[in-house]
C-alpha positions as CSV (number, residue, x, y, z in Angstrom):
1,M,7.1,-5.0,-4.8
2,K,10.7,-5.1,-5.4
3,K,10.2,-4.4,-9.0
4,I,7.8,-1.6,-8.2
5,V,10.4,0.0,-6.1
6,I,13.3,-0.5,-8.2
7,G,11.1,0.8,-11.1
8,A,10.0,3.9,-9.5
9,L,13.5,4.8,-8.6
10,M,14.5,4.4,-12.1
11,I,12.0,6.6,-13.2
12,G,12.4,8.9,-10.6
13,L,16.1,9.1,-11.5
14,L,15.3,10.1,-15.3
15,A,12.4,12.3,-14.7
16,A,11.5,15.2,-12.6
17,C,8.4,17.3,-11.1
18,G,5.0,18.4,-12.9
19,G,1.5,17.3,-12.6
20,A,-1.1,19.3,-11.0
21,K,1.1,21.3,-9.0
22,D,4.2,23.4,-10.4
23,S,6.2,21.9,-7.3
24,Y,5.9,19.5,-4.6
25,S,7.7,19.6,-1.1
26,Y,9.8,17.2,0.1
27,S,7.0,15.9,2.5
28,D,4.4,16.1,-0.2
29,K,6.8,13.8,-2.2
30,V,6.9,11.4,0.7
31,A,3.1,11.5,1.5
32,L,2.4,10.8,-2.3
33,S,5.0,8.1,-2.4
34,K,3.3,6.4,0.6
35,K,0.0,6.0,-1.3
36,V,2.1,4.9,-4.6
37,M,3.2,2.2,-2.6
38,N,-0.1,1.6,-1.0
39,S,-1.4,0.8,-4.9
40,D,-3.8,4.1,-4.8
41,S,-4.7,4.2,-8.4
42,K,-5.3,8.0,-8.3
43,A,-1.7,8.8,-6.7
44,I,0.0,6.0,-9.3
45,K,-1.5,8.1,-12.1
46,E,-0.4,11.6,-10.6
47,Y,2.9,10.0,-9.9
48,E,3.0,8.9,-13.4
49,E,2.2,12.1,-15.1
50,I,5.0,14.1,-12.7
51,M,7.5,11.4,-14.0
52,K,6.7,11.7,-17.5
53,K,6.6,15.7,-17.4
54,L,10.3,15.5,-15.5
55,S,11.6,12.9,-17.9
56,E,10.9,15.3,-21.0
57,K,12.6,18.2,-19.1
58,A,15.6,16.0,-18.2
59,T,15.9,14.7,-21.7
60,K,16.4,18.3,-22.7
61,G,19.1,18.8,-20.0
62,D,16.9,20.7,-17.4
63,Q,19.2,20.6,-14.7
64,D,16.4,21.3,-12.1
65,A,14.3,18.6,-13.6
66,I,17.1,16.1,-12.9
67,K,17.4,17.4,-9.3
68,E,13.8,17.1,-8.8
69,A,13.6,13.5,-10.0
70,Q,16.4,12.4,-7.5
71,E,14.5,14.0,-5.0
72,W,11.4,11.9,-6.0
73,A,13.8,8.6,-5.7
74,K,14.8,9.7,-2.5
75,A,11.0,9.6,-1.2
76,I,10.2,6.7,-2.9
77,A,13.4,5.1,-1.3
78,E,12.6,6.6,2.1
79,V,8.8,5.3,2.1
80,S,9.9,1.9,0.6
81,G,13.0,1.3,3.3
82,V,15.5,1.1,0.3
83,E,18.9,2.9,1.1
84,I,20.3,5.0,-1.8
85,P,24.2,4.9,-1.8
86,T,25.9,8.5,-2.1
87,T,28.8,9.0,-3.9
88,P,31.6,11.4,-2.5
89,A,32.0,14.6,-4.1
90,N,35.5,14.9,-6.1
């Protein structure tokens, strides 16, 4: 389970939004994350598609995609009970 959470967080940090919808609210992200954590195969597939599209955009330097990926990572962390450390702004 811990490996899944860490993997999802890593993917989330490298990816951004996409999938069937153009964007997801934070509550939608949390809801989908709960389904992913409960091993819902349809939700896992949707999440993987979202992360793939976000990853492609983030790799090209899309700042919105990077922010979106960070929101997904935060949602996954919230659902799994993992605290993401914050870095103070300089």
